[in-house]
Every structure is written in structure tokens, then in C-alpha cells.
C-alpha positions as semicolon CSV with decimal commas, in nm:
position;residue;x (nm);y (nm);z (nm)
1;M;0,000;0,000;0,000
2;P;0,123;0,355;-0,059
3;D;0,248;0,564;0,234
4;S;-0,069;0,773;0,211
5;A;-0,292;0,474;0,288
6;W;-0,509;0,501;0,598
7;R;-0,464;0,221;0,850
8;L;-0,802;0,058;0,916
9;V;-0,846;-0,182;1,206
10;S;-1,135;-0,419;1,143
11;L;-1,271;-0,575;1,458
12;P;-1,427;-0,925;1,438
13;P;-1,628;-1,099;1,305
14;L;-1,562;-1,000;0,941
15;P;-1,251;-1,182;0,804
16;R;-0,967;-0,978;0,661
17;E;-1,023;-1,107;0,306
18;K;-1,386;-0,992;0,315
19;V;-1,296;-0,645;0,441
20;T;-1,005;-0,609;0,198
21;G;-1,226;-0,707;-0,094
22;L;-1,504;-0,476;0,021
23;L;-1,271;-0,177;0,050
24;S;-1,045;-0,258;-0,246
25;G;-1,115;0,075;-0,411
26;L;-1,014;0,283;-0,108
27;P;-0,667;0,390;0,009
28;V;-0,677;0,179;0,326
29;D;-0,449;-0,085;0,474
30;V;-0,665;-0,338;0,659
31;V;-0,540;-0,486;0,987
32;L;-0,714;-0,732;1,222
33;P;-0,624;-0,785;1,588
34;A;-0,443;-1,113;1,655
35;S;-0,735;-1,212;1,880
36;R;-1,033;-1,067;2,066
37;A;-0,818;-1,032;2,377
38;R;-0,799;-0,673;2,500
39;K;-0,419;-0,658;2,473
40;D;-0,430;-0,768;2,108
41;V;-0,707;-0,520;2,026
42;F;-0,506;-0,240;2,191
43;A;-0,193;-0,342;1,999
44;A;-0,381;-0,318;1,670
45;L;-0,533;0,017;1,765
46;S;-0,192;0,172;1,839
47;D;-0,148;0,274;1,474
48;A;-0,513;0,292;1,364
49;D;-0,661;0,583;1,170
50;L;-1,000;0,416;1,123
51;V;-1,194;0,141;1,295
52;L;-1,459;-0,082;1,145
53;G;-1,658;-0,202;1,446
54;D;-1,779;-0,539;1,568
55;W;-2,145;-0,628;1,510
56;S;-2,156;-0,954;1,708
57;P;-2,381;-0,978;2,020
58;D;-2,082;-0,956;2,255
59;G;-1,915;-0,702;2,032
60;I;-1,580;-0,543;2,110
61;G;-1,644;-0,183;2,209
62;L;-1,420;0,121;2,228
63;D;-1,396;0,286;2,572
64;A;-1,165;0,547;2,721
65;D;-0,884;0,293;2,772
66;A;-0,910;0,176;2,412
67;L;-0,898;0,535;2,292
68;G;-0,590;0,589;2,505
69;A;-0,425;0,312;2,307
70;A;-0,526;0,470;1,974
71;P;-0,358;0,812;1,947
72;H;-0,418;0,843;1,571
73;L;-0,782;0,731;1,565
74;A;-0,993;0,968;1,354
75;F;-1,317;0,781;1,279
76;V;-1,519;0,475;1,384
77;Q;-1,767;0,315;1,146
78;Q;-2,005;0,073;1,319
79;P;-2,144;-0,185;1,072
80;S;-2,490;-0,193;1,231
81;V;-2,758;0,035;1,370
82;G;-2,683;-0,038;1,736
83;V;-2,376;0,128;1,888
84;Q;-2,427;0,025;2,251
85;A;-2,090;-0,155;2,273
86;H;-1,905;0,177;2,244
87;D;-1,858;0,455;2,499
88;L;-2,011;0,744;2,306
89;D;-1,907;1,003;2,565
90;A;-1,545;0,890;2,555
91;L;-1,539;0,902;2,176
92;A;-1,698;1,246;2,179
93;A;-1,448;1,374;2,436
94;A;-1,167;1,250;2,210
95;G;-1,323;1,424;1,911
96;V;-1,370;1,095;1,724
97;P;-1,694;1,071;1,524
98;L;-1,881;0,741;1,552
99;A;-2,123;0,655;1,271
100;N;-2,369;0,372;1,229
101;V;-2,556;0,261;0,915
102;A;-2,897;0,403;0,993
103;G;-3,201;0,243;0,839
104;F;-3,030;-0,024;0,630
105;N;-3,249;-0,296;0,783
106;A;-3,573;-0,097;0,825
107;V;-3,763;-0,283;0,552
108;A;-3,638;-0,623;0,669
109;V;-3,732;-0,564;1,034
110;A;-4,068;-0,412;0,941
111;E;-4,152;-0,719;0,733
112;W;-4,044;-0,950;1,018
113;V;-4,277;-0,761;1,252
114;L;-4,568;-0,793;1,012
115;G;-4,500;-1,162;0,963
116;S;-4,485;-1,215;1,339
117;V;-4,815;-1,038;1,399
118;F;-4,989;-1,243;1,131
119;S;-4,836;-1,565;1,265
120;L;-4,948;-1,495;1,620
121;A;-5,294;-1,372;1,525
122;R;-5,367;-1,690;1,328
123;W;-5,174;-1,936;1,550
124;L;-4,959;-2,047;1,258
125;P;-4,666;-2,197;1,457
126;W;-4,906;-2,403;1,673
127;S;-5,107;-2,515;1,370
128;Q;-4,794;-2,627;1,188
129;D;-4,672;-2,821;1,492
130;E;-5,008;-2,996;1,516
131;V;-5,003;-3,102;1,151
132;R;-4,640;-3,216;1,167
133;A;-4,730;-3,428;1,470
134;G;-5,000;-3,604;1,269
135;R;-5,296;-3,423;1,420
136;W;-5,566;-3,221;1,243
137;P;-5,718;-2,950;1,465
138;V;-6,074;-2,858;1,379
139;Q;-6,172;-2,497;1,320
140;D;-6,331;-2,468;1,664
141;E;-5,991;-2,532;1,824
142;I;-5,836;-2,241;1,635
143;L;-6,129;-2,019;1,726
144;G;-6,099;-2,127;2,087
145;R;-5,739;-2,015;2,089
146;G;-5,845;-1,671;1,974
147;A;-5,759;-1,663;1,604
148;T;-5,820;-1,309;1,488
149;E;-5,762;-1,070;1,199
150;V;-5,498;-0,798;1,209
151;A;-5,689;-0,545;1,001
152;G;-5,830;-0,267;1,215
153;R;-5,634;-0,352;1,530
154;R;-5,486;-0,054;1,716
155;V;-5,106;-0,053;1,675
156;G;-4,865;0,119;1,912
157;L;-4,502;0,174;1,818
158;V;-4,242;0,230;2,089
159;G;-3,973;0,403;1,887
160;F;-4,018;0,595;1,562
161;G;-3,692;0,580;1,373
162;P;-3,665;0,433;1,021
163;I;-3,817;0,101;1,133
164;G;-4,106;0,263;1,316
165;Q;-4,180;0,485;1,019
166;A;-4,172;0,188;0,781
167;L;-4,413;0,006;1,012
168;A;-4,650;0,302;1,033
169;A;-4,697;0,300;0,656
170;R;-4,743;-0,077;0,641
171;F;-4,991;-0,106;0,926
172;A;-5,187;0,192;0,795
173;A;-5,225;0,005;0,465
174;L;-5,399;-0,271;0,663
175;G;-5,650;-0,026;0,804
176;C;-5,486;-0,019;1,148
177;P;-5,489;0,305;1,351
178;V;-5,122;0,368;1,436
179;S;-4,985;0,560;1,733
180;Y;-4,627;0,603;1,848
181;W;-4,411;0,717;2,137
182;T;-4,049;0,814;2,123
183;R;-3,824;1,034;2,333
184;R;-3,840;1,313;2,076
185;R;-4,174;1,372;1,909
186;R;-4,150;1,392;1,532
187;D;-4,259;1,684;1,319
188;P;-4,612;1,617;1,190
189;A;-4,476;1,602;0,835
190;D;-4,262;1,303;0,938
191;E;-4,529;1,108;1,128
192;H;-4,656;0,912;0,825
193;G;-5,012;0,944;0,949
194;A;-4,934;0,810;1,298
195;T;-5,054;0,983;1,615
196;Y;-4,816;1,071;1,896
197;R;-4,918;0,955;2,246
198;E;-4,744;0,962;2,581
199;L;-4,606;0,619;2,666
200;D;-4,860;0,499;2,924
201;R;-5,152;0,614;2,710
202;L;-4,998;0,441;2,411
203;L;-4,974;0,115;2,603
204;S;-5,331;0,127;2,730
205;S;-5,466;0,180;2,377
206;S;-5,258;-0,072;2,180
207;D;-5,392;-0,408;2,064
208;V;-5,052;-0,466;1,904
209;L;-4,747;-0,314;2,075
210;V;-4,422;-0,312;1,879
211;N;-4,094;-0,227;2,050
212;V;-3,841;-0,085;1,802
213;I;-3,669;0,176;2,021
214;A;-3,292;0,187;2,066
215;L;-3,136;0,046;2,383
216;G;-2,970;0,300;2,609
217;P;-2,963;0,418;2,970
218;Q;-3,306;0,582;2,929
219;T;-3,473;0,280;2,769
220;R;-3,321;-0,015;2,953
221;G;-3,606;-0,178;3,148
222;L;-3,853;0,067;2,993
223;L;-4,129;-0,190;2,939
224;D;-4,134;-0,348;3,284
225;G;-4,411;-0,548;3,447
226;G;-4,601;-0,238;3,555
227;R;-4,609;-0,094;3,206
228;L;-4,693;-0,424;3,041
229;A;-4,993;-0,448;3,275
230;L;-5,134;-0,140;3,101
231;L;-5,183;-0,330;2,776
232;P;-5,542;-0,430;2,697
233;D;-5,638;-0,792;2,757
234;G;-5,563;-0,999;2,448
235;A;-5,288;-0,771;2,315
236;F;-4,987;-0,887;2,115
237;L;-4,632;-0,779;2,206
238;I;-4,357;-0,771;1,942
239;C;-3,992;-0,712;2,036
240;A;-3,754;-0,630;1,752
241;S;-3,498;-0,376;1,876
242;R;-3,260;-0,488;2,153
243;G;-3,292;-0,710;2,456
244;G;-3,310;-0,547;2,798
245;I;-3,592;-0,308;2,713
246;V;-3,881;-0,550;2,769
247;D;-3,911;-0,750;3,093
248;E;-3,904;-1,109;2,967
249;E;-4,022;-1,268;3,292
250;A;-4,316;-1,028;3,318
251;T;-4,403;-1,106;2,957
252;A;-4,398;-1,480;3,025
253;A;-4,624;-1,431;3,328
254;A;-4,872;-1,224;3,125
255;L;-4,877;-1,494;2,858
256;A;-4,931;-1,769;3,114
257;S;-5,222;-1,580;3,269
258;G;-5,381;-1,522;2,929
259;R;-5,363;-1,141;2,957
260;L;-5,135;-1,133;2,652
261;A;-5,263;-1,323;2,351
262;G;-4,915;-1,369;2,212
263;A;-4,563;-1,232;2,187
264;A;-4,278;-1,243;1,939
265;F;-3,914;-1,191;2,036
266;D;-3,617;-1,159;1,802
267;V;-3,393;-1,002;2,068
268;F;-3,322;-1,101;2,426
269;A;-3,147;-0,971;2,736
270;A;-2,906;-1,267;2,711
271;E;-2,818;-1,414;2,372
272;P;-2,835;-1,701;2,293
273;L;-3,160;-1,735;2,487
274;P;-3,088;-1,934;2,807
275;A;-3,231;-2,284;2,826
276;D;-3,428;-2,195;3,139
277;S;-3,592;-1,883;2,994
278;P;-3,965;-1,883;3,079
279;L;-4,036;-1,764;2,726
280;R;-3,948;-2,110;2,596
281;A;-4,236;-2,269;2,788
282;S;-4,522;-2,088;2,614
283;D;-4,684;-2,190;2,287
284;R;-4,802;-1,830;2,258
285;V;-4,449;-1,703;2,182
286;L;-4,267;-1,683;1,850
287;L;-3,889;-1,690;1,909
288;T;-3,624;-1,613;1,646
289;P;-3,244;-1,578;1,690
290;H;-3,183;-1,203;1,631
291;V;-3,238;-1,229;1,256
292;A;-3,523;-0,983;1,195
293;G;-3,299;-0,749;0,998
294;T;-3,114;-1,018;0,804
295;T;-3,200;-1,043;0,435
296;R;-2,987;-1,045;0,123
297;Q;-3,113;-0,697;0,042
298;S;-3,044;-0,552;0,387
299;M;-2,690;-0,695;0,390
300;A;-2,625;-0,541;0,049
301;R;-2,744;-0,204;0,181
302;L;-2,524;-0,245;0,489
303;M;-2,209;-0,316;0,289
304;A;-2,280;-0,033;0,046
305;G;-2,333;0,206;0,338
306;I;-2,006;0,105;0,503
307;V;-1,804;0,153;0,185
308;A;-1,968;0,485;0,101
309;N;-1,909;0,631;0,446
310;L;-1,547;0,517;0,466
311;A;-1,494;0,667;0,119
312;R;-1,629;0,996;0,251
313;A;-1,400;0,976;0,552
314;V;-1,077;0,930;0,358
315;S;-1,170;1,188;0,093
316;G;-1,255;1,465;0,340
317;E;-1,628;1,467;0,269
318;P;-1,865;1,482;0,569
319;V;-1,959;1,132;0,682
320;R;-2,322;1,039;0,745
321;D;-2,511;0,905;1,046
322;V;-2,275;1,031;1,319
323;V;-2,438;0,937;1,650
324;N;-2,212;1,085;1,917
325;G;-2,242;1,456;1,844
326;V;-1,898;1,505;1,687
327;G;-1,865;1,698;1,363
328;P;-1,889;1,482;1,049
329;T;-1,560;1,584;0,887
330;V;-1,285;1,330;0,952
331;R;-0,936;1,473;0,999
332;R;-0,630;1,255;0,989
333;R;-0,420;1,268;1,306
334;R;-0,066;1,216;1,179
């Protein structure tokens, strides 16, 4: 590589060959830590200009100590929407912009949510299990379990970023009144026909509650047992953002009592989901392994977003989707 090449440290899990091929048109020299051990990560960071982050559930994050080991670091590109592994305040104090790839998986997650609601409303997982087991439930059994239509049900969205906005349009097309709550109310022009409600009022008026808000200090434990008790009897709960926001034990109890008609979880407080999780015991729960945003199309958008933003960084153009309040122009520190 020429002397002018930027040194990019790629944290796991992407292999070096994949990153090198992805960034082949950019003036970057790709380096991977020898292992996930902190000392090896710090050694790799010692000469880093750029970092491509770790998207795995137990992702390697950058904190104040890591930044102390990276005197030349100028920019961090996180290859996901979530940035919770990193210390945003420490990066901001060091003047290092941190960017995510906002909205790349909005369509994929919105479609997973819709599929989950339809599956729960019509008891599709249970029906399939019955047929596979050689049984043939009669229609009265499905009706007795509460099979219902989605059209016209009141939908509440906790969170109204790109995923929430995509959901608002899709549920509205089904004839569902849509309301939302988020920490910063949107301009009416950006509400996509949805109605803003304060959180407790939203919960008490939602037949379908969808959690798509980001995880952070203000949202961890947000939907606890007390708030879940505000949901109308027979409501559905859909969790598609990050674990730790919804109380899983309280959800399992509400399902067991019949207060909740069903729930779908793609994200959990501990991943993989522990064997003793009470959610596993209910046939009213749809469980998937953190794959709501994973489609061929969303991955293509993710990779394109990473390359485009790193190209902006090394060319002096403002980068997009900075999430820690630092200015978007990346300046080399050598």
C-alpha cells in the first residue's frame, strides 16, 4: 500500500479477506487484531486511523482505555444500527466521530414484525406443529385459541426511527390506527399518518405493541411489568430492537395468565436465549435468533453504506449518520 494509505483496524467478526475485498477501491491498509483479547485489540489500535466495528452480540467496544491506546484514531464506522458496545461520551471527548448505518435494515425488520403479527394472530406456529405431529385440529380449536384478523387492530409503536416509520406505513395500509411514542416527538410532516401519544396512554390503547426503540440508559427496562400491565387484555407484544428493554419474565407471566394473547421476540437480554428462559415454555411465543434485519437486500445495503461512508471519511467529505455529536468531517491525526 502507498504511504498515504489510511490504516483501518477491522474488529471481528468480518474476516480480513472480506474487508479487503469490500474496501479494495479505497486507500486503506486493513489490519485485524491477533485475537479478541484486549491486549491484542489495543496493539492493533496503536497505529489505527480508522476502525470498522464489531457487530456480534458480545461485540468489542471502544472505551476510554481503548482510545488511550489509539492516538491516531480519527473515525469509527459501526457496521450496524446499534452502537451500545461503544462509549459514546469517551469518543466524543476524544473528538472521534462514531457513525452507524442508519435504516439499512428498516424494511427487513418491518416485514419480520408484520409476519410475526400475522403468525401470532392466526396461530400459525401451533397449527404447523399440530399437523407435523400427525394431528388435524378442527376450526373450533383455532377459534378457541383466539384466532383473529390484524386489520383494524390498534397498533402502538415504541420508537419511531426508520423502522417505526416503515411500520407506520405498512400497518396503515392494513386499516390499522397507528400511534407512536419516542423520546423526541416527530414533526407532523414526518409522522406518516401516525398519532403521537405519551407512553402509558400508548400502552393502554394498543392491541398490538411493537418495540423498536434503541437500547440506552433511558430505555433499559422501559417496558417493565407495571407498564406491560397497562396493555389491553388480548394484546400482542412484538420485540424487535434490543434485549433489555422488555421484561421477559413479566411477559412470560402475562402470557401464562392469558392477559397477553401472544408475543414475538427476536432479541433477548441474554443471547443465545438461556435454556431456562420462561419464554421457551409458552406456545403463545414466536422466538427467532436475532435475525429480523437479516435479508440479502439488507446486507447489500449495509455493505454499500459502510463503503460509502469510509470513502467519505478518507476523501474529506462529511460522513453520514454520526451518533455521538462530533462533527462529520474526519481529519487525519498524523
